[in-house]
C-alpha positions as CSV (number, residue, x, y, z in Angstrom):
1,M,5.4,-10.2,0.0
2,R,5.4,-14.2,0.0
3,E,4.8,-14.2,3.6
4,L,1.8,-11.7,3.4
5,V,0.2,-13.8,0.8
6,A,0.9,-17.2,2.9
7,H,0.1,-15.7,6.5
8,A,-2.9,-13.5,5.7
9,L,-6.1,-14.4,7.2
10,E,-8.3,-13.8,4.2
11,A,-8.1,-14.7,0.8
12,V,-5.0,-12.7,-0.9
13,V,-4.6,-12.5,-4.7
14,T,-1.4,-10.6,-6.3
15,M,-0.8,-9.8,-9.9
16,D,1.6,-8.0,-11.9
17,E,0.7,-4.7,-14.0
18,K,-0.2,-7.1,-16.8
19,G,-2.7,-8.6,-14.3
20,T,-1.2,-12.1,-14.9
21,I,-1.7,-14.0,-11.3
22,T,1.8,-13.9,-9.2
23,G,0.0,-15.0,-5.5
24,W,-2.3,-17.2,-4.4
25,N,-2.8,-18.5,-1.0
26,A,-4.6,-21.1,1.0
27,Q,-7.7,-19.2,1.7
28,A,-8.2,-18.0,-1.9
29,E,-7.8,-21.8,-2.9
30,E,-10.6,-22.6,-0.7
31,L,-12.9,-19.5,-1.8
32,F,-12.2,-20.0,-5.6
33,G,-11.9,-23.7,-6.0
34,W,-8.8,-23.6,-8.1
35,S,-5.2,-24.6,-6.5
36,A,-2.4,-22.5,-6.8
37,A,-0.5,-24.4,-9.2
38,E,-3.5,-24.1,-11.4
39,V,-3.5,-20.6,-11.7
40,L,-0.3,-18.6,-11.5
41,G,0.8,-17.6,-14.7
42,R,-3.0,-17.0,-15.4
43,P,-4.5,-13.8,-16.5
44,M,-6.7,-12.9,-13.5
45,H,-9.7,-12.1,-15.7
46,K,-9.9,-15.5,-17.2
47,V,-10.0,-17.2,-13.5
48,I,-12.2,-15.4,-11.2
49,I,-13.7,-12.2,-12.8
50,P,-17.2,-12.8,-14.3
51,A,-17.7,-11.4,-18.0
52,R,-19.1,-8.1,-17.1
53,F,-16.6,-6.8,-15.0
54,R,-13.5,-7.8,-17.2
55,A,-13.5,-4.8,-19.4
56,A,-13.3,-2.3,-16.6
57,H,-10.5,-4.8,-14.6
58,R,-8.1,-4.2,-17.6
59,A,-9.1,-0.8,-18.5
60,G,-8.3,-0.1,-14.2
61,L,-4.7,-1.8,-14.9
62,E,-4.2,0.2,-17.8
63,R,-5.0,3.8,-16.4
64,Y,-3.1,2.8,-13.6
65,R,0.0,1.6,-15.8
66,L,0.0,5.2,-17.5
67,T,-1.1,7.7,-14.7
68,H,-0.4,5.5,-11.4
69,R,-4.0,6.4,-10.1
70,G,-7.4,5.5,-10.5
71,P,-10.2,3.2,-9.1
72,I,-7.9,0.1,-9.3
73,L,-6.5,1.2,-5.8
74,E,-10.6,1.3,-4.5
75,T,-12.5,-0.9,-2.3
76,R,-15.2,-2.6,-4.0
77,T,-18.4,-4.0,-2.2
78,D,-20.6,-4.0,-5.2
79,L,-18.5,-7.0,-7.4
80,S,-18.6,-10.5,-7.9
81,A,-16.0,-13.3,-8.0
82,L,-16.8,-16.5,-10.2
83,H,-16.1,-19.9,-8.8
84,R,-14.3,-22.7,-10.4
85,D,-17.5,-24.5,-10.7
86,G,-19.2,-21.8,-12.9
87,Y,-21.3,-19.8,-10.0
88,E,-20.7,-16.3,-9.1
89,F,-21.0,-14.9,-5.2
90,D,-20.6,-11.8,-4.1
91,V,-17.2,-10.4,-2.6
92,E,-15.8,-7.4,-1.1
93,V,-12.3,-6.6,-2.4
94,S,-9.7,-4.2,-1.4
95,I,-6.7,-3.9,-3.4
96,T,-3.8,-2.0,-3.0
97,A,-0.1,-1.4,-5.2
98,L,3.3,-1.8,-3.9
99,T,5.9,-0.6,-6.0
100,D,9.6,-0.9,-6.0
101,S,12.4,-1.5,-8.0
102,A,10.9,-4.9,-9.8
103,G,7.9,-3.1,-10.7
104,T,4.2,-2.9,-9.1
105,T,2.4,-5.6,-7.8
106,F,-1.2,-5.4,-6.8
107,V,-2.5,-7.2,-3.9
108,G,-6.3,-7.9,-3.6
109,F,-7.6,-9.0,-0.3
110,I,-11.0,-10.8,-1.4
111,R,-13.6,-11.9,1.0
112,D,-17.1,-13.6,0.5
113,V,-19.9,-11.6,1.7
114,T,-22.5,-13.3,-0.2
115,E,-24.4,-14.3,3.1
116,R,-24.1,-11.0,4.6
117,R,-25.4,-9.0,1.9
118,R,-28.6,-11.6,1.9
119,L,-28.8,-11.0,5.6
120,A,-28.4,-7.4,5.2
121,E,-31.0,-7.1,2.5
122,A,-33.3,-9.1,4.8
123,L,-32.9,-6.8,7.8
124,D,-35.4,-3.9,7.7
125,D,-35.8,-3.2,11.9
126,S,-33.1,-1.5,13.9
127,T,-32.9,-4.2,16.2
128,A,-32.1,-6.8,13.9
129,K,-29.1,-4.6,12.4
130,L,-27.6,-3.6,15.2
131,Q,-27.4,-7.4,16.0
132,L,-25.9,-8.0,12.5
133,A,-23.2,-5.1,13.6
134,I,-22.3,-6.4,16.5
135,A,-22.0,-10.0,15.0
136,E,-19.2,-8.4,12.5
137,R,-17.4,-6.8,15.4
138,E,-17.6,-10.2,17.4
139,A,-16.1,-11.9,14.1
140,I,-13.4,-9.3,13.5
141,A,-12.2,-9.5,17.1
142,A,-12.0,-13.4,16.7
143,S,-10.0,-12.9,13.7
144,L,-7.6,-10.9,15.5
145,R,-6.9,-13.1,18.3
146,R,-6.7,-15.6,15.7
147,L,-3.1,-13.6,14.4
148,P,0.2,-15.7,13.8
149,A,2.6,-14.9,16.6
150,G,6.0,-13.9,15.8
151,R,5.4,-12.5,12.3
152,P,7.3,-9.3,10.8
153,A,5.5,-6.2,12.6
154,D,4.5,-4.6,9.1
155,E,2.9,-8.1,8.2
156,T,0.8,-8.1,11.3
157,A,-0.2,-4.7,10.6
158,M,-1.6,-5.1,7.3
159,A,-3.3,-8.1,8.6
160,I,-4.9,-5.8,11.5
161,C,-6.0,-3.5,8.7
162,S,-7.3,-6.0,6.3
163,E,-9.6,-7.2,9.5
164,L,-10.7,-3.4,10.3
165,R,-11.5,-2.7,6.8
166,R,-14.4,-5.4,7.2
167,L,-16.5,-2.8,9.4
168,P,-19.2,-1.2,7.3
169,D,-18.4,2.8,6.3
170,L,-14.6,2.5,7.0
171,D,-12.7,3.6,4.4
172,V,-9.3,3.6,6.2
173,A,-7.2,1.5,8.5
174,S,-4.2,2.2,9.5
175,V,-1.1,1.1,12.2
176,Y,1.6,3.9,13.2
177,E,4.5,3.2,15.1
178,F,6.1,5.5,17.4
179,L,10.0,5.8,16.9
180,H,12.5,6.9,19.5
181,D,13.4,9.9,17.2
182,G,10.1,11.3,18.1
183,S,8.5,10.5,14.6
184,V,5.2,8.6,13.7
185,V,5.4,6.3,10.8
186,P,2.8,4.3,9.3
187,I,3.7,0.2,9.1
188,G,0.4,-0.8,7.6
189,Q,-2.1,0.9,5.9
190,I,-5.1,0.2,3.3
191,A,-6.8,3.8,2.1
192,P,-8.3,5.3,-0.5
193,P,-6.0,6.4,-3.5
194,D,-4.4,9.9,-3.1
195,V,-4.1,10.2,0.8
196,P,-1.3,11.8,2.0
197,T,0.3,8.8,4.0
198,A,1.6,5.8,3.1
199,P,3.6,2.6,4.9
200,G,7.2,3.4,5.8
201,R,6.7,7.2,5.2
202,P,6.6,9.7,8.2
203,V,4.2,11.6,8.9
204,P,4.8,15.6,9.5
205,P,6.5,16.7,12.4
206,E,3.4,18.7,13.4
207,H,0.9,15.8,13.4
208,A,3.3,13.8,14.7
209,A,3.5,15.6,17.5
210,Y,-0.1,16.0,17.6
211,L,-0.9,12.0,17.7
212,R,1.9,11.7,20.2
213,A,0.5,14.5,22.7
214,S,-3.3,12.9,22.1
215,S,-2.4,9.5,23.0
216,T,-3.3,9.4,26.8
217,G,-6.3,7.3,25.5
218,P,-8.4,6.5,22.7
219,W,-9.8,9.9,21.0
220,I,-12.2,10.9,17.8
221,D,-11.3,13.6,15.3
222,E,-14.3,15.0,13.2
223,W,-12.7,16.7,9.7
224,H,-13.8,19.8,8.4
225,R,-11.9,22.8,6.8
226,R,-10.3,25.8,8.0
227,P,-8.9,28.5,7.0
228,D,-5.2,27.6,8.6
229,D,-5.4,23.9,7.6
230,D,-1.9,23.1,6.4
231,D,-1.0,20.9,3.3
232,F,-1.2,17.3,5.3
233,Q,-4.9,18.3,6.5
234,R,-5.6,19.6,3.2
235,A,-4.7,16.5,1.5
236,W,-6.7,14.0,3.9
237,L,-10.0,16.2,3.3
238,D,-9.7,16.6,-0.2
239,A,-9.6,12.4,-0.5
240,G,-12.7,12.8,1.7
241,M,-11.7,12.0,5.1
242,A,-14.8,13.0,7.5
243,C,-14.0,11.4,10.9
244,S,-11.3,9.3,12.5
245,A,-11.0,6.7,15.5
246,Y,-7.5,6.6,17.1
247,V,-6.5,3.8,20.0
248,P,-3.0,4.0,21.2
249,F,-1.4,0.4,22.0
250,G,1.4,-0.4,24.0
251,A,2.8,-2.5,27.8
252,N,4.4,-1.3,30.4
253,G,3.1,2.0,30.5
254,I,4.9,2.6,27.3
255,T,3.0,3.5,24.1
256,Y,4.5,1.7,21.1
257,G,2.0,3.4,18.2
258,L,-1.9,3.7,17.3
259,L,-4.9,2.2,15.5
260,C,-6.2,4.4,13.4
261,A,-9.6,3.5,11.6
262,G,-11.5,6.3,9.4
263,T,-14.3,7.0,6.7
264,T,-15.3,9.1,4.2
265,S,-19.1,8.7,5.1
266,S,-21.0,11.7,7.0
267,I,-21.6,9.5,9.7
268,G,-20.3,11.7,12.7
269,S,-18.6,10.5,15.8
270,A,-21.1,8.7,17.4
271,G,-21.2,6.4,14.1
């Protein structure tokens, strides 16, 4: 966990189930103006959350503590954060929960979207919107090229997922590894709650076989309910999956796994 916080390419803040800050990387220092030494051990809501969001933040933590479910695990694009100097700015926040024998840690990936939102609000023609979309994709490609070499695979996979999640309308980002025994396992994932996959847990054999057989090149699936859907497919549909794109990766003619990007929006395969 400490390695993930230290080497992520964006601001990462971790906290325990009480909302106490337990991790704060260099990008968070730059974004919020506070050093790690000043915030570690302090309640999150007293440091970077504006007053109007604090009640919802605490309620989300309590809801997750009681049920292990709820919007605390969602990606939010309608939030503001508080800088040390007192001003607010627009942020996009992706929060996930990691649970082990020591308890639950909430990991928040946070990015400043103030300028992007200002530009988007000012754009009212299709050409300008296309230019903005191209610029976003170029920024993501550049950030992926800066991924540090030699890091553990799961850490790199989470960094990739975090970058992919910056694309508009993209709700699911996963990196799947093809294992020698024929199984397919997510090693990194950022997704809405209640999806049927999780890092380290193999997908069902039938779905693993489908992913392997389809990995001759990039492809897109549109998700529609059918009478013969199995439990795995129904769980994705219940989570809102509408369309997903897959890109195999590998070397020397060997496929090692897949990048997956999915959306719950009704943008279709063209989008």
